[in-house]
C-alpha positions as CSV (number, residue, x, y, z in Angstrom):
1,Q,7.6,9.6,-16.8
2,V,6.3,6.9,-14.5
3,Q,3.9,8.1,-11.9
4,L,2.1,6.5,-8.9
5,V,-0.9,8.0,-7.3
6,E,-2.4,6.7,-4.1
7,S,-6.0,7.1,-2.9
8,G,-8.4,5.6,-0.4
9,G,-7.0,6.9,2.9
10,G,-9.1,8.4,5.6
11,L,-10.3,8.3,9.2
12,V,-11.7,5.0,10.4
13,Q,-12.5,3.5,13.8
14,A,-10.5,0.6,15.3
15,G,-11.8,-2.6,13.8
16,G,-12.8,-1.0,10.6
17,S,-11.6,-1.4,7.0
18,L,-10.2,0.7,4.2
19,R,-9.0,-0.1,0.7
20,L,-6.0,1.8,-0.6
21,S,-5.5,2.1,-4.3
22,C,-2.4,2.9,-6.3
23,A,-2.7,3.9,-9.9
24,A,0.4,3.5,-12.0
25,S,1.3,5.1,-15.3
26,G,3.7,3.4,-17.7
27,S,3.8,0.4,-20.0
28,I,5.8,-2.1,-18.0
29,F,3.7,-2.3,-14.9
30,S,3.2,-6.0,-15.1
31,L,7.0,-6.6,-15.0
32,N,7.6,-4.9,-11.7
33,T,7.4,-5.9,-8.0
34,M,5.1,-3.4,-6.2
35,D,5.3,-2.5,-2.5
36,W,3.2,-0.7,0.1
37,Y,5.2,1.2,2.8
38,R,4.0,3.2,5.7
39,Q,5.4,5.8,7.9
40,A,4.0,6.9,11.2
41,P,4.8,10.2,12.9
42,G,8.3,10.0,14.5
43,K,9.0,6.5,13.1
44,Q,11.0,5.1,10.2
45,R,9.3,4.1,6.9
46,E,8.6,0.4,6.9
47,L,7.7,-2.1,4.3
48,V,4.1,-3.4,4.8
49,A,3.5,-5.6,1.9
50,S,4.8,-6.5,-1.6
51,I,3.6,-8.3,-4.6
52,T,5.6,-9.6,-7.6
53,S,4.6,-9.5,-11.2
54,G,3.6,-13.2,-10.8
55,G,1.4,-12.5,-7.8
56,S,3.6,-13.7,-5.0
57,T,3.0,-11.7,-1.8
58,N,4.8,-11.0,1.4
59,Y,3.7,-9.1,4.5
60,A,5.1,-7.6,7.6
61,D,4.4,-9.7,10.7
62,S,2.4,-6.8,12.2
63,V,-0.2,-6.9,9.4
64,K,-0.2,-10.5,8.3
65,G,-3.7,-11.9,8.4
66,R,-5.2,-8.4,8.4
67,F,-3.9,-6.7,5.2
68,T,-4.1,-8.0,1.6
69,I,-2.1,-6.7,-1.3
70,S,-3.3,-7.4,-4.8
71,R,-2.8,-6.1,-8.3
72,D,-4.8,-5.7,-11.5
73,N,-2.2,-5.4,-14.3
74,A,-4.8,-4.7,-17.0
75,K,-5.9,-1.6,-15.0
76,K,-2.3,-0.8,-13.8
77,M,-3.6,-0.8,-10.2
78,V,-2.3,-2.1,-6.9
79,Y,-4.5,-2.3,-3.9
80,L,-4.0,-2.8,-0.2
81,Q,-7.0,-4.0,1.7
82,L,-6.8,-3.0,5.4
83,N,-9.0,-5.0,7.7
84,S,-9.3,-5.1,11.5
85,L,-7.5,-1.8,11.7
86,K,-5.7,-0.8,14.9
87,P,-4.6,2.7,16.1
88,E,-1.1,1.5,15.6
89,D,-1.8,1.3,11.9
90,T,-2.1,5.1,11.7
91,A,0.4,6.3,9.2
92,D,1.0,7.7,5.7
93,Y,0.9,4.9,3.3
94,Y,3.0,4.9,0.1
95,C,2.9,2.9,-3.0
96,H,6.4,2.0,-4.4
97,R,7.6,0.4,-7.6
98,R,10.9,-1.5,-7.2
99,T,12.1,-0.9,-10.7
100,G,13.2,2.7,-10.9
101,N,12.5,3.2,-7.2
102,V,9.3,5.2,-7.9
103,W,7.2,6.5,-5.0
104,G,3.8,7.9,-4.8
105,Q,2.8,11.0,-2.8
106,G,1.2,8.9,-0.1
107,T,-2.3,8.7,1.5
108,Q,-3.0,9.2,5.1
109,V,-4.7,6.5,7.2
110,T,-5.9,7.5,10.7
111,V,-7.4,4.9,13.0
112,S,-9.2,6.1,16.1
113,S,-9.9,3.9,19.2
């Protein structure tokens, strides 16, 4: 019943920015920790950022200072602001809800040099 849908991916030059969005269905969104993961070709899926229902955030060292995760519980949305993008950030980005282990379909981010 719960569904996550990502959007906002695309092609951007190094140094540019994107904002990824995750739209969540369901009535208990505000009670869940939400994550953004990414998976580059030939690499394992990695946790990029997380945010608790209370707004506490954590980031992978590789993106700290460049990416910002946020949420709007009223809109049932989670966002990932990607700034100062590097080619190494190229990956499919996935929204994830901890409770129920719910995954979105992913959105592709490609960063060219």
